[in-house]
ZADRENVEX-809771 format. One record per residue (C-alpha): x, y, z. Coordinates in nm, 2 decimals, padded with zeros to 4 digits. Each point is the difference from the previous one (the first is absolute). Layout:
! residues N
((X Y Z)),
...
***
This chain:
! residues 64
((-01.86 02.99 05.45)),
((00.28 00.04 00.27)),
((00.29 00.20 00.01)),
((00.23 -00.28 -00.06)),
((-00.21 -00.12 -00.32)),
((00.01 00.38 -00.11)),
((00.37 00.01 00.04)),
((00.05 -00.32 -00.20)),
((-00.22 00.13 -00.28)),
((00.20 00.33 00.00)),
((00.34 -00.16 00.00)),
((-00.13 -00.17 -00.31)),
((-00.10 00.30 -00.17)),
((00.34 00.19 00.09)),
((00.19 -00.28 -00.19)),
((-00.25 00.01 -00.29)),
((-00.05 00.35 -00.04)),
((00.13 00.17 -00.31)),
((00.00 00.34 00.15)),
((-00.03 00.16 00.35)),
((-00.33 00.19 -00.12)),
((-00.16 -00.34 -00.15)),
((00.08 -00.16 00.35)),
((-00.19 00.26 00.21)),
((-00.30 00.01 -00.26)),
((-00.02 -00.37 00.02)),
((-00.01 00.00 00.38)),
((-00.24 00.27 00.03)),
((-00.23 -00.17 -00.24)),
((00.01 -00.35 00.18)),
((-00.02 00.12 00.36)),
((-00.23 00.35 -00.09)),
((00.26 00.21 00.15)),
((00.11 00.36 -00.05)),
((00.36 00.08 -00.10)),
((00.13 00.09 00.35)),
((-00.14 -00.37 00.14)),
((00.18 -00.16 -00.29)),
((00.32 00.18 00.07)),
((-00.03 -00.06 00.35)),
((-00.04 -00.39 -00.05)),
((00.26 -00.04 -00.28)),
((00.29 00.23 00.09)),
((00.12 -00.23 00.28)),
((-00.04 -00.30 -00.21)),
((00.20 00.16 -00.27)),
((00.29 00.10 00.23)),
((00.01 -00.36 00.13)),
((00.00 -00.16 -00.35)),
((00.27 00.24 -00.09)),
((00.23 -00.09 00.27)),
((-00.09 -00.38 -00.06)),
((00.12 00.05 -00.38)),
((00.31 00.19 00.11)),
((00.10 -00.30 00.23)),
((-00.07 -00.27 -00.25)),
((00.20 00.20 -00.25)),
((00.30 00.01 00.25)),
((-00.03 -00.38 00.06)),
((-00.02 -00.09 -00.35)),
((00.31 00.22 -00.09)),
((00.22 -00.18 00.29)),
((-00.10 -00.35 -00.13)),
((00.16 00.09 -00.36)),
***
């Protein structure tokens, strides 16, 4: 599995996770990572996902 595929999987986890702790547990289990490795892979994707959600919310509020 390459990093593009890993990022796609992690993005799916970010949107589906019920809690941040569960997000890290799932990633650590799937990829056999420790907590630090999971944080290093997930944190940048989370910040991008949050920025995307903010931009989508602004667009939808302008359309109303």
